[in-house]
Structures are given as structure tokens and as C-alpha cells.
N, C-alpha and C positions, 0 to 999 in steps of 0.2 A: 582599254584597261579591263582586266577580268575582275568581276565582283568576287569578294571573299565568300567562300562557301559557308553557309550557316552550320552551326554545330548540330550533329545528329540528335543530341539530347539537350534539352534546355539546361542552362546552368543551375537553375533552381527548381525545386518542387516543394510542395508542402511537406512531404515525408522527409526530404533531405534537411529542411530547416528544423523540423521537430527533432530529428535524430541528432543534429549538431548541437541544438540547444540542450537536449537531455544530457549529452555527453559533457557539455560545459558545466551544467548544474551538478552532475554527478561528481565531477573532478574538483570543482572550486566553490560550489554552493550557490544559493539563489542570488546573492549580491553580485556575483560575477556576470550575470546575464544582463546584457544590454544589447540594443539593436546594433550599435557600433561594433561592439566586441564580436557579436555573432556574425555580422557581415564580414569582418576581418577573418574569422575562422573559416568562413565559406569561400573567401576570396572574391567577394562581390561588393558592390557599392551598397551603402545603407538603404537608400530609397528603394532598391529593388526588392527588399523584403516586404514592402508594403503592397506589392502586387499579390501577396499571399496572406498576409496578416496586417490588420489595421494598426495594432498596438503591440507593445512588448507583453502586456498582460494577456492578450490573445495567444501569443506564442507560449507563455507560461501555462495557460489553461490547456493548450494542446499537448504540452509535455506531460502534464499531470494525467491527462486522459490516456496518453500512450502507455503510462504505467498501469493504470486501471485495466487497460486492454490485455495486459499480461496475466491477469488473474484467471485461473481456470474456473469455468462455470459449468462444465459438462456434468458434474456430479448432481446437478439439480434437474437435469432433463428427465421428464416423465416420472418425477418423484411424487408419488401419491401414497395413499394409505396402504395400497396393496403392492407397491413397488418392491423389488428385491432389495434396493438400497434404502435404508431408513434415513429419516431426516437427521438423526444425530450423526451418523457416519458422514453424510453429505456436508453438514455444517463443519465438522472437524476437518475434512479434506479441503474444503473451501478456505477455511481460516488459515491452514498451513500454506496454501497457495498464495493467499493474499499477503500474509506476512513475508513470504519469500520475495514477492515483488517489491514490497516496501523495503525490505532489508537490502535488496540490490540497488535501490535508488532512495536512500534515506533522506537526501537533501530536499526532495520534493514532497515529503510527508506533510510539512506545515500547510502546503497548498491543498493537498488532498483532504486534510483534516477539516477544512472549511466546508466540506460537503460536495456533492456532485454538481450542484448548480445546473448548468445546461450541457454539461459534458456527456456525450453519447455513451461512451464506455462505462462511465460512472453510473449513469442512469440504468443501463442494462444490468449492471451488477446489483444495484438496489432492487430492481424489478425481479431479478432471478431469485434473490434470497427471500423477498417477501412472498412472491408467488409460490415458491416451493414450500414454505412453511404453511401457507393457507391450504395448499393441495394436500399436505401431510396431515391436516386436521386441526391446526392451530387456529383459534379465532383471529380475525383480522387485527384487532387491537394488540393482541399479544404477539402476533407475527411482526408487527411494526416495532414493538419493544425489543424483540429478539434481534432484528436487524440493527437497531441502535446500539444495543448492548454489545453485540459482537464487534461492531465498528469501533466503539470506545476501547474495547480490550485490545483489538489488533493494532489500532493506531497508536495507543499508548505504549504498546510493547515495541513499536518501531521508532518512537520519538527519542529514545535514549536507551543506553545499556546500563543495567544495574551494576554488573560486574565491572564494566569499563569505568565506572565512576570512582573507583578506589585506586589510589596511587600504589606503585609497586615498591614503596619505601617502608620497610618494617618500622623504622623509627617514628613514623607518623602516627603509630598506634600504640602509644605508651600504655602498658597494662594498668598503670595507676589511674589513668583516665578512661580507658576503654578495655575493661577486663575481658570482654568477650570477642574482641577483634584481633586476637593474636595471629590469625591466619589471613587477615583481610588483604595484606599486601600480595597474596598469591592470586587474588580474584581476577585481576586484569589479564594475567597471562592465560587464564582459563575462561575468558570472556564468552566465546562462542558457545562452548559446552554448557556453561552455567545459564546463559540466557535462553538457549534452546530448551533446557530442562525446565526452567521457570515458566516458559511459555506453555509447554505441554502440561505442566502441573496446573496452571491456571485454567487452561482450556478444558481439561478433564473436569475440574471443579465446576466450571460454568455449565458444561453439558450434563453433569450429574444433577445439578440443581434444576436445569430445564427438564430433564427426564422426569424428575419428581413432580414438577408442575404439570407436565403433559399427562401423567397418570391421573391426576385430578381432573384435568380437562376431559379425558376419555370417560371418566366415571359419570360426568354430568351430561354427556351427549348420548 
């Protein structure tokens, strides 16, 4: 009897598991992810997942890190006091890229909001921001604060939609009770535009404030 030929490619790989898990979380949320459900999606037995990940939490951490890896960090390369790209432009471009990654994968944001932990891409992100700010002339303590501030702002913007929080029923906004919300029922249908504009408004305000602080730093050095 002839032995069955082995498949040319293994049924499972770390990348394949992470991709399937991310797609499941994107589609149905964190609660939908279980090793049993994931194995079914991959067409394998549950125990086979443990050849790559010890626990479901490890899979979830890998999914979160795969999203961090989508954030562009190239704007921080060789960013110094004499570099052509200034720290403000770099921070702006990075923040936009970061928010885009979170917007594309909103269900994983609560995991990312806990911090990078031991996740490699998350740590590279933190290292890039901190290192670039120090190289640009910020004192280390303030560079740390900038990284934290930007993370709070970007994560907060991705955790929910301001415009999407209003219902599209005009009767919900009785002018007797809410005299200034006469157009609130239109917000949800303009959600993306409003949220993008709000993010840019907040980002510019943050950067303006940081620019003012940086001028004071420069005066004392």
C-alpha cells in the first residue's frame, strides 16, 4: 500500500492563525474568539493550535501586535534637530497612520489600550516615538509624556465615534429639552467626515501646544 503524500505546505502556521483570528475579531468582536471557534474557521482540530500558541490570550496578543505592525514608523527615521522633517510633522503623520490602523481594526483597540506589554511591534512603536522626540531635542521626561499623551488621544479617538453615538431620529431631540441639538439626527450619516475632522482638530491643537512648549525648551538649552 502506498503511503499518503504529505501536504506540500503545513496546514497551520503562526501567521495563518493570527490572520484568521484577526478576521474573526474584526467581524464579530473579542467575545467571538475562542480556540474552538478559531480551529473550526481554520478547518483543524483545536489541539493543533497549541503547537503555535499556548493559550487563547497569546493568540489575542499576537493579533494586537499584528495591528501595531501596520503603523508606519518611517517618518521617525533619522529625525534629528537638523533633519529635513521636523518632529511636529513626524508626529502628525504617525498619529494619522496609527489611527488608520485602529480604525480598520476597532475591536482590538481595548487590548492595545492596555499597553505594549511584551509585544515586539508595540515596543518598536514606543521606542520609535520616544527616540525620535529625544533626538529632536525634547528632554527624556517630556519625550515620555509626549508618547503617553499621543497614545491617550489616538486610542481615545478609536474607542468610539462621537457622531455615531447619535440616533438618526429627529424626534429624539425635542427642542424643548435640547434647544441646540436640532441637527443632531444628521450626525450619524456624516459620521466618518465628522470624526475625521474632529481628530484633525484635536491633533492640531495638541501639536500647537507642544510646539509652544518646545520653544521654551529651546530657550533653556
